[in-house]
N, C-alpha and C positions, 0 to 999 in steps of 0.2 A: 504494500500500500504506500502511495506517495505521501510525503510530509507536506504540510501547508506552511509556507514561509512567506513572511511579509517583508517587502523590500522598499526602502525609501530612497528616491533619487530626485534631485531638483524639486524638493518639497512635495513630491507626489508619491503616494503609497500604492504599491502593486502587490497582488497576491499571486504566488507561484505554487504550482504543484511540483514538488521536487523529489527525485529518487533519493531516498535516504542512504543508499549504498554508494552514491556518487559524491561529488564535491560542489560547493556553491559556485565556483568559477564556471564550470560546465553549464550549470543551470542558468546562470546569468547570461552566458554567451548565447544560449538557445532562445532567449527572449528577444524579440525584435524591438522591444520598447526600452531596453536597458543597455547601458554602455559602461564597460569597465576595462581599464588598461591591463594588458598582460603581455608585455614585450617578449618575455621568455616563452610564451605559449603554454604557460601552466607548469613549467618545469620546477618552479619553486626557487628560482635563483635571482629574480630581479627585485622582488619585494614591492611591486607596484600595485598588485591587485588587493590592496588593503580594504577591508570592510570593518564595520564596528557593530558588534552584537549589542543591541540596546534593550532587548527583551527576550525572555526564554533562557534556557540553559546555556551558559557560556562555557564552552569546552576548555579543557586545559590547553595551554599553549604548547605546541609541539616544537621539535628541534628547529625547524625552519622559521617559525614565528620568533623564537628566542634569538636566532641568529640575525634576523633582518629587522626586527622591531624592538624598540626600547621597552624597558620594564614598565615605564609610565604608560605607554600606549597599550601594552598588553593588559595592564591593570584596568584601563578604561574600556576594555572590551574589543580592542583591535585584533584582527586575525587576518591571515592570508586566505583569500577566498579559495585558492587552489588547494588548500589543505584543510578547509573548514567543512566538517561533516554536518549537513543540515538536520535539524530536528523539528518535529511538529510544533508549530506555534512560535518558532523563532522569528524575531524581527531584527533586520539588519539595515544599516545605512551604508550607502556607497557614494563616492564623490560625484560632484557635478559631471554630467555627461556631455556637456557641450564645450567646444573650443571657444576661445575669445571671439566676441562678435567683431565682424569686420567694420571698419570705420565708415560712417555714412559719407565721408569725403570720397570714398572710392566709388560712389554711385554715379558720379558724373563721368560716364565712360565715353560719351560722344565719339565721333570719328572724324577723320579728315574728309570723308565723303559719306553722306548718308544716302547711299544708293542701295535700298533694301533688296534682299534676295527675292522676296515675294511681295506682291501688291494685291490689294483688294479693289475691285471696281463694281459699282452697281450698274446693271444693264437691264433693259426691258426687251424681252424677246417678242418678235412678231407672233401673234396668235396663229396656230395652225388652222388650216381649212382643207376642204376637199380638193382645193386647187394647190395647196402647199402642204404636202405630207412629209416634209423633212423631219427625220427622227429628232427627238429631243436633244440627244448629245450633239449631233451635227449642228443643230440650231444654236446651242450654247457656244460651241467652238467658233462658229462664224461670227456671232455678235461680239464675243469676247476678244476676237483677234488672235486666238490661239490656234496653232496648227496641229498640236498633239495634246494628248491628255495623259495624266498619271492618276486618274481617279481610282479609288478603292472599289472593290466589288460591292461593298455596302453602300457606297455613294451611288453607284449605278442602279442598285436595287431600289433606291428611294428617289431617283432623279425625276421620274415622271410626276410624282407627288409634289416634290419640291418646286418644280418650275410652275406649277399651277396654283400653288398655295396663295401667292400674292399677285394674282393677275399677271403672271409671267414676268414679274420683277424679281430678279435674283442678284445675289452678290457672287462674283467669281473671284477665285484666288488663283493668281497667275504668276509665273516666273519666266525669265528669259535668260538663256545662255547661248553659247556658240552653236548649240544643236537646234535651237529654235525656241518658240514660245509654247509653254506648257500650261495646261489647266490642271489644277490640283484639287479644287473643291468647288462645289456649287451649294450656296445657302439661300434659303428663302428670304425675300425682302432685302432690307438694307442693313448689313452687318459691318459696314466699313469702319465703324468706330472701334472695333476690337480686333487687334492683330498683335499678339504678344508671343514671347518666346522665353527660353531660359538658357543661360550660359552656365555650364557646370565645370568646375575645376576639381578633379579627383586627385588630391594630394595623398601621399603615403600616410601622412598624419592627419590632415584636415581636409574635409570636403566643403566646398563653397558653392552655393546656388544663387545666381543672379536672376531676378525677374525683370525682363526687358520689355519696354513698350516699343515695338518695331515700327510704329507709325512716326514716332519722334526720334527714335534712335537713342533713348535715354533709359537708364536703369531705374526701376521703381523701388526695388527692395533687394536685400541680400541676406542670406542666412548661412551660417557655418556651423559645422559639428565635427567632432573627432571621427575619423574614419573607422567604421565598425569592423573593418577587416583587421585592424590592429590587434584585435583579440585573438587572431589566428597567427600573429607574427608581427614583430615590431617593424621589420624592414622588408624590402623587396625580396631579398634572397630567402628569408625564412618563409615568406608567403609562397614563393615559387616552390620551395621544398614541401610546404603543406599541400600545394596543388598537385604535385607529383604523387603524393601518397593517397590523397582523398579526392582527386579530380578538381577541375576548375569550377564546377557548378556551385559549390558552397560559397566561394568567393564572389562569383557573379551574382548569385541571388542576394547575398548580403549587401552589396553595393547598390544594386537596382532597387531593393526595398528601401534602403536609406535615402536614395535620391528621390524616390516617390514620396516618402514622408516629408522630406524637405520641400519638395514642390508643393505639397499640400499645405505646409506651414506658410510659405510666402504668398501663395494665392489666397489662402483662407484669411490671413490678416489684412489683405488688401481688397477683399470682397470681389475677387476675380475667379471665374469658373475655370477649372482645369481644361475644359473644352475650348477655351479661348487661346490655348497655347498651340502654335502651329509649327514652330521651329525650335530646335535645341542644338547647341554646339557644345561639344564635350572635349576637354583637354585633360591631360594628366601625363605622368611619365609613361614610357612605352609599356611597362608591365601592368600599370593600373588600367590602361586602355585595353590590353589583352584580357584582363580579368573582366572588365566591363562588357566586352563583346563575347566573352566565353571562349576565348582562344587559348590554345595550349601555349604556356609561356616557358616550358621547361628548357628549351634551347637558349633562352635568354640568360639562364643562370650558369651556363658552362661555356668555356671557350669553344668556338670563336664568337659566341654571343650573337646568335642569329634570331631576330624576331620573325614572327609569321608575316607581319605586314607593318609598314611604316607610313604608307600613303593615307590621305584622307579617305574615310569611308562613310557612306550614307545609307541609312536604312529607315524603313518605316518605324515610327516610335513603337507601334504595337508589336513589331517583330522582336524588339528588345525588351518589351515589358514596361516601357516608360509611359507614365500617365500624361496624356495630352489629347488633343483633337484626333479624331480618327484619320484625318488626312496628314497629320504631323509627321515630319521626318527628323531624324537625329543624325548629325554629322560629327564624326570624330576628327579633330584637327590632325595634320600630318606630324610625324616624328622625324628626327634626324638620324637616330641610331638606336641601338638597344638600350642605351643608358642616357641618351639626350632626347627627351620626349617632346610631345606636343605642348606641354606646359612651358618649356623653354622657348619653343617657337612663338607661342603667344606672348611671352614676356619680351622677346626681342621686338615684336611688333608694337607692344605697349610702350617700350622705352623709346622707340623711334630712332634707335642708334643707327639704322640703315639710311637715315635721311641726312647724315652729316659726314663730311670728309675727315673729321677728327676721329682719332682712335678712341674707342670706348671699351670698357670692361663691364660685363654683366655677371654678377655672382649670385647664385641662389644656394645658400648654405643650408643643407639638411643632412639626412642620413647619407644620401648621395649628393655631393656638391657638384652642381652643374656650373660651368664657367664658359663664357662666350667672350671672344675678343674680336674686334673688327670695326668696320665703318661702312660707308656706302659702296665701297668697291670689293670688299672681301669680308668673310666671316670664318672664324675657326673656333671649334668647340671641343670640350672634353668633359668627362665625368669622372670624379674621383671619390673613392669610398671613404668619406670622412667619418663614418660611423655615426651612431645615434646619440652621441653625447649632447649635441646642440638641440636635439629633440627631447632631452630630459632622460633618455634611457641610459643605462650603465653608469648613472650618476646617483650617488647614495640618496640624496634628497631632490633629485631631478624630477621635473614634471614637464608636460607639454604646455602649450600656450593656453592654459585654462584659468578660470577665476582664481585669484589668490597666488598665482605664480609670481615670484619676485622677478620683475623684468628690468629693473635698474638698481644700481647700487653705487654709492659714491662716498668718498671721504673728502670733505671740503673744509678749508680753513681760510683764515684771513690772509695769511702769508704762506703761500705754497702748501706744503704738507706738514704744517706745524701746529695747527689749531684744533678745532673742537667739534666737528660734526660728522656723524655717520648717518647717511640717509638712504632710504630705499623706497621703491614703489612696487605695488603689485597690480596685476591686471584687474581692472574694475574696482580697485581699492579694497578688495576683499582681504580678510585675514590671511596671512601668509600660509601657503600650503606646500611650498616647495620652491625650487629655483628652475626657471626655464632658461633656454639658451642665451638670451640677451643678458639676463641677470648673471649667469655664470661667467660670461665674458667680462662684465663689469667688475665682478669680484676678483677674478684673476688679474685683471689690469690694475686694480687698486693694490693688490698685494705685491705685484711686480714693482709698482712705483714706490711703495713704502719699504721694500726690501724683505718682505716676509717670504716671497718666492724668489729663488735665485734664477739666473739665466738658464740653468740646466733643467728647470722645472721642479726643483726640490722645494717642498714646503718645510721651512725651517722650524725645528722645535724651539720652545721658549728660551732654552738656555743657549741657543746659537743665534738669536736675533741680534742684528746690529744695533748699536746704541742709537742710531738715527731713527729707528722705528717709533712713531708717535705712540704715546701712552694709550690713547683711545683704541689704537689698532692692537697694540701689544696685549692689552687685557682681554682681547677676544681670541688669542692664540691658546688653544686648549689641546688636550689629548682626547681623542674620540675613538673608542674601541681599540685603545692601545697605540694609536698612531697620531702624528700631528694633524691638527684640523683648525679651521677658522670658523668662529661663530658668526654666521650671517644674520640670523634673526633669533633673539632670545625666546625661550619657550612661552613666556607670558604674552608674547605678541603673535603667536601662531594659532592656526585653527585647531590643531590637535594638542596645543599646550606642550609641544615637544620642540626643543631647539632645533634649528636648521643649520647644518654645518656644511662647509666645503672641506672635503677630505683630501689627503695626499693622493689617493687613487683617482679622485675626480680631476685633479690638476693634470695627471697623466693622460686621462681620456681627452681633455681639452687640448693638450699638447699634441696628441696624435691627430686629432681632427683638424686643428689649425695648420699642421705641417702638410697634410694632404691637400688642403685648399691652396696654401701658399705655393707649394710645389707645382700644382696644376697651373697656376698663373705663370710661374717661371717657364714651364714647359711650352705653353702657348706663345708666350712672348718670344722664346727662342725659335719656335717653329715659324713664326711670322717674320722673324728677322728684325725685331724691334727691341728696344729697351723698355723696362717697366716705366721709366721716366717719360716715355713718349705717350703714356696714357693720359688723355685729357679729361675723361669723365669716368666715374665709377658708379654703376647702378647696382643697388642692393635690392634683391627681389625676395619674395616670400614673407611669411609671418615673422621669421627670425630677423630678416633684413629690416622689417618695419620697426622693430623695437631696438635693434642693435645700435649701439653707440659707435660712430665711425672712429672716434678717438680711442675707444677701448680696442677696437679691431686693429688699429694701427699699433697700439702699445704692445699687443701680444704677437703682432706680425701676421695677422690673418689675411689682410688685404693691403694693397699698396695705395698710398695717398700722395702721389708726387706733388711737389710744389706747384701751385697754380691749377691743380685739377679740381674738379667739382664732384662732390658725392651727393647722390640723390637716392633716398629710400622710396621705392616704387610701390610698397605695400604688396597686395596680392596681384602682382603683375600678370601672372598666368590667367587669373580670373578676369582681369580687366581686358587683356588682349583677346581672350575668348569672347567676351561680350562685344568688343569692337568688331571682331570677325562676323558676329551674328547680325550686326546692324549694317554691314557694308560688304558688298560683293568685292569691291576693290581691295579691302583689307583682308578678306578671306583669301583672295588670290595672292596677296602679299605673304600670307602664311605659307602657301605652297611654294612661292619663289624662295623664301627664306630656307625652308627645308631642303630644297633642291640645291641652293647655292652654298650652304654651309659645308665646310670641310671638317670632318671629325677626326680627332687624334685619339687613338686607343692607347691609354696610358699603361695598360698591363704589359705591353710589349716595348715600352720606352725606357731605355737605359738612362736617358736624360732625366726622366721623372724620378727614377729611383735615386739618382744622385742628388737631385734637388730636394727630395723628401728628407734625406739624411741631413742635408745642410739646413733645412728649415725646422728641424726638430727643436732647436733651442728657441727660447723666447727672445726674439729680436725683430725689429721692424724690417719690412721688405725694402 
């Protein structure tokens, strides 16, 4: 008999029937309504699937609980879901299930050209007679100016009724391309006031859905959530491994269901019917798009890293299970290679780096760091395995970009580094729950500047700190689990009343990640025959880039900031570029030209990259 367990997330209580022989993580992952991080896939090694038992029998902490959770958290009922046996009547709390909301500033996505893919027109058909027995479809095609049709069979089945419903006045939905003018839908009366679509960015960590008014070319709303696939693996490689063992269908279903719920959220809160959605554009890295389409991604995970497809693909929304109008189509944007995907293509278009003769650098720092160097004449790209540290994984108190994540940290004083204030901020000003990538970068930069971390990346114990370390910093240098650590947020200021530390191991994770990115920049510059000092603009893309301090990035040697160069945080450039491609045929074609023109450098076979990686391991500026 199943046990009844009550689960609270985002202030909503759910009732689950759970197999008492299983574990809570598996039960939570099976629920389409709940989200819980599990970067290690339930192996019990990451410590991220923490829940709190608030009612019912609280089981004894097991070995994994004791190793990964503090005694204070255990005493408060915290347990790892992957090791928690459910019992009847148990009530548990799990953390917020959504990523940080995207800024409303990102909604003005406009385009250089508002030349929509599809247009609506109202036409009045001549009434048939005994002397004019033209079939209804031919009559619509002639009056609409279309030469061909792409009507669904359901539309054809209702066509005769539709054209007669409003005295032969109908609205036609048409498109034009190099193959001709196409008719996509026929609706009774005048429906020209509703033509909307969605742009979807499937990130490895976060999914964003933009609701777009295709008549004006502007975004109405945006909604973001943590990618539900993360419960099956933190990164691309672990998800590919999962798909080879269990098939791609569980990953496909999970992301399609999530996108549909997100579509329902943005349409519902704006009073828009799902049937008003006619177009969708989808971007993501190459593996995420394979999972979205249900394609086998196994060959991406092994040398020579061959995807099934990289070109743009278009399907009926119904074929893919996406909620929209019956006539709606979904297009995936083109990718460049197995590890430089459509999200990077969209970001390039959003940055407009192809419109300038100046050399620009685009960096999207994540588990896989994508790097683009180029200008209006050439583009060169690479992807480097930075690891999940900047996404919060493999970091003791690391979290993604969720409410309460420490996203900035500073030690400020009246005269250099000699005075009196330690400050930090969290996403949405919530009580601190952990440290996200931007916060980690700031803490490491602060400790480098104050001498707590040396150039080799060693976090110095208290008895080895230089005399120059300010007292406010020195008093936060503690031992945590027997090793040197730095107190980022005291326990009384955190959500769980547990202090948040940066550990010596965390510094090493950041060191490895930043070396991979910096070495990738070096390799592309060498391939292009330029110096890093030739870079005029640096664009920072993605959620991490939105919060990241350019100064901290320079301090740790993550990115170059040559004298006179400009740095710009693009926010969710992939989502914005995808929305731009949805509003403009010109910009969609630009996505195709970018994907075709880009030269990809495979770093796994580059001796220059390996040498640069070793050279960039120390903490020094580029």
